[in-house]
C-alpha positions in Angstrom: 6.9 -14.7 -12.3 4.0 -15.2 -10.0 2.8 -12.4 -7.7 0.0 -12.7 -5.1 -1.6 -9.5 -4.0 -3.5 -9.6 -0.7 -6.3 -7.2 0.0 -6.3 -7.5 3.8 -10.0 -6.4 4.1 -13.0 -8.5 3.0 -14.4 -6.1 0.4 -15.0 -7.9 -3.0 -15.4 -4.5 -4.7 -12.0 -3.2 -3.6 -10.4 -6.5 -4.5 -11.8 -6.3 -8.0 -10.6 -2.7 -8.3 -7.1 -3.6 -7.3 -7.1 -6.5 -9.8 -8.4 -4.3 -12.6 -5.7 -1.7 -12.1 -2.9 -4.2 -11.8 -4.0 -6.1 -14.9 -3.5 -2.9 -16.8 0.2 -2.4 -15.8 1.7 -5.9 -15.2 4.2 -7.4 -17.6 2.7 -9.9 -20.0 4.7 -12.7 -18.5 3.7 -11.9 -14.9 1.0 -14.2 -13.4 -1.2 -12.2 -11.1 -3.4 -13.4 -8.3 -5.5 -10.9 -6.2 -7.1 -12.3 -3.1 -8.9 -10.9 0.0 -9.1 -11.9 3.6 -12.6 -13.1 3.8 -13.0 -13.0 7.6 -11.4 -9.5 8.0 -13.3 -6.2 8.4 -14.8 -4.7 5.2 -12.4 -1.8 5.6 -9.3 -1.2 7.7 -9.7 2.2 9.4 -8.3 1.5 12.9 -5.5 -0.5 14.5 -8.2 -3.0 15.7 -9.3 -3.5 12.1 -5.6 -4.1 11.1 -5.1 -6.6 13.9 -8.2 -8.6 12.9 -6.8 -8.9 9.4 -3.4 -10.2 10.3 -4.3 -13.9 10.9 -5.8 -14.1 7.4 -2.9 -12.2 5.8 -0.5 -14.8 7.4 -2.5 -17.7 6.1 -2.4 -16.4 2.6 1.4 -15.7 2.9 1.9 -19.3 3.9 -0.2 -20.4 0.9 1.8 -18.3 -1.5 5.0 -19.9 -0.2 3.5 -23.4 -0.5 2.3 -22.8 -4.0 5.5 -21.4 -5.5 4.8 -17.7 -5.8 7.7 -15.3 -6.2 6.3 -12.3 -4.3 3.5 -11.3 -2.0 2.2 -7.8 -1.8 0.1 -6.6 1.2 -2.2 -4.1 -0.4 -3.3 -1.9 2.5 -1.7 1.4 3.6 -1.4 0.1 7.1 0.9 -2.8 6.1 -1.0 -5.2 8.5 1.2 -8.1 9.6 4.1 -7.1 7.4 6.9 -7.9 9.8 5.4 -11.3 10.8 4.7 -12.1 7.2 8.4 -11.6 6.4 9.4 -13.8 9.3 7.4 -16.8 8.1 8.1 -16.3 4.3 11.0 -17.6 2.2 9.8 -15.3 -0.6 9.7 -11.5 -0.9 6.9 -9.8 0.9 6.2 -6.1 0.3 3.8 -3.7 2.0 2.4 -0.8 -0.1 2.9 1.8 2.6 6.5 1.0 3.4 7.5 0.7 -0.3 5.7 3.8 -1.6 6.9 6.0 1.2 10.6 5.1 0.5 9.9 5.8 -3.2 8.3 9.1 -2.3 11.4 10.1 -0.3 13.5 9.6 -3.5 11.3 11.6 -5.8 11.2 15.0 -4.1 12.3 17.0 -1.1 9.1 16.5 1.0 6.0 14.4 0.5 2.4 14.5 1.8 0.3 11.5 2.6 -3.5 11.8 1.8 -5.3 9.5 4.3 -9.0 8.9 4.3 -10.0 9.8 7.9 -8.7 12.5 10.3 -8.1 10.1 13.2 -5.5 8.2 11.2 -3.3 11.3 10.8 -1.2 10.6 14.0 -0.8 7.0 13.1 0.6 7.9 9.6 3.0 10.4 11.2 4.3 7.7 13.5 4.6 5.2 10.7 6.7 7.7 8.7 9.0 8.3 11.6 9.3 4.6 12.2 10.6 4.2 8.6 13.3 6.9 9.2 11.6 9.3 6.8 10.4 12.0 9.2 12.7 14.7 7.7 11.0 14.1 4.3 7.4 14.4 5.6 5.7 17.6 4.6 2.3 16.7 6.1 -0.4 14.1 6.5 -3.8 15.4 5.4 -7.2 13.7 5.7 -9.8 13.6 3.0 -12.7 13.2 5.4 -14.0 10.1 3.6 -14.2 6.5 4.7 -12.1 3.8 3.1 -15.2 2.4 1.4 -16.2 5.8 0.0 -12.7 6.3 -1.6 -13.3 3.2 -3.7 -17.1 3.4 -4.2 -17.3 7.1 -5.1 -14.3 7.8 -7.4 -15.4 11.2 -8.7 -16.2 12.6 -5.3 -12.9 11.2 -4.0 -10.9 12.7 -6.9 -12.5 16.1 -6.3 -11.6 15.9 -2.7 -8.1 14.8 -3.4 -7.6 17.8 -5.7 -8.7 20.2 -3.0 -6.6 18.7 -0.2 -3.6 18.2 -2.4 -3.6 21.8 -3.5 -3.4 22.9 0.1 -0.6 20.4 0.7 1.4 21.9 -2.1 0.7 25.5 -1.4 0.8 25.5 2.4 3.0 22.5 3.3 5.6 22.6 0.5 4.8 19.1 -0.7 6.6 18.1 -3.9 5.2 14.5 -3.9 1.8 13.2 -3.0 1.1 9.7 -1.7 -2.5 8.4 -2.0 -2.6 6.7 1.3 -5.3 4.0 0.7 -5.7 1.1 -1.6 -9.2 2.3 -2.3 -7.6 5.1 -4.4 -5.8 2.6 -6.7 -5.9 3.9 -10.3 -6.5 7.6 -9.4 -2.9 8.9 -9.5 -2.5 9.6 -13.2 -5.6 11.8 -13.5 -4.7 13.8 -10.3 -1.1 14.2 -11.5 -2.1 15.7 -14.8 -4.5 18.2 -13.1 -2.0 19.3 -10.4 1.3 19.0 -12.3 2.9 17.3 -9.3 4.2 13.8 -8.7 1.5 11.5 -7.4 2.2 8.0 -6.1 -0.4 5.2 -6.3 1.1 2.8 -3.7 -0.6 -0.3 -5.2 0.9 0.2 -8.7 4.3 1.5 -7.5 4.7 -1.5 -5.2 3.7 -3.9 -7.9 6.3 -2.6 -10.3 9.0 -2.7 -7.6 8.0 -6.3 -6.9 8.4 -7.3 -10.5 11.9 -5.7 -10.6 13.1 -7.2 -7.3 11.8 -10.6 -8.2 13.5 -10.5 -11.5 16.8 -9.8 -9.7 16.1 -12.7 -7.3 16.2 -10.4 -4.2 14.4 -11.2 -1.0 14.6 -10.4 2.7 17.6 -11.3 4.7 16.9 -14.1 7.2 20.0 -13.2 9.3 18.2 -11.4 12.2 15.3 -9.0 11.7 13.2 -11.4 9.6 14.7 -14.7 10.9 12.4 -17.6 10.4 10.6 -18.6 13.7 11.5 -22.0 15.2 7.8 -22.9 14.9 5.8 -21.5 11.9 
C-alpha cells in the first residue's frame, strides 16, 4: 500500500513533523511519502492562503495517480482543493478536516474544534455545518497562536491547548476535542492523558482511516459529485 501525504503549505519543518508522526504509526507494509507544496504560503491561515495552495495540491494529486499510489491525504485542516482533487483522481483522496470531524461525531455527543487563530472560528463553524455535523458541534475555540507557532513551540502550544480545552469541556459540554491544525500533529496523546477526554489528532486519524479504506479497495464514486472532468 502506498500513501502520499500532502502538506499544502511550504514549511519544511511542518512537513518533517508530519512525516515523523506518521512513521511512528503506519503499518510496516505501508509505503509513506510526505511532500509539501513548495510554491504555497508557509502557513495556511486564510482562505487566500488556501486558494494559493490549491494548484500545487492538484499537481501532486495528479502525480500520485500517475505513480501508482493508493491514497492521497491532504494534511491541512482547511482541506484545500479537496473536491477538485477528488474529481481529477482515480484513487482515494482524504482531507484531514472532513475525515476527523466525521470521526469526532461518532465518538461523543458533541465536539469542540481547537483552531489556532480567532478569525478562523466562523470559517470552522461554517465547515462543520457544511458537513452536516452542526448538531454535534459544541464550539470552536481559538488558541491565539499562529499555525507556525503551534508546530515550532510545542510546549507553549500544549499548555494553551490544556487551558482552552478545559473551558470547552466545562463551559461548552464538549466530549471530544479536535486539534484543528496539522501543526499540532502528535500532541493528542499527551493532552488526552492530562484531560481524561477523547482528543483527535486529524493527521493520524485520517492516516489510519486511509489504510483501512485502501485495504478494502474503497474509493470515491465517480457517478456525479466527483465525476471526472472532460478535460483534466
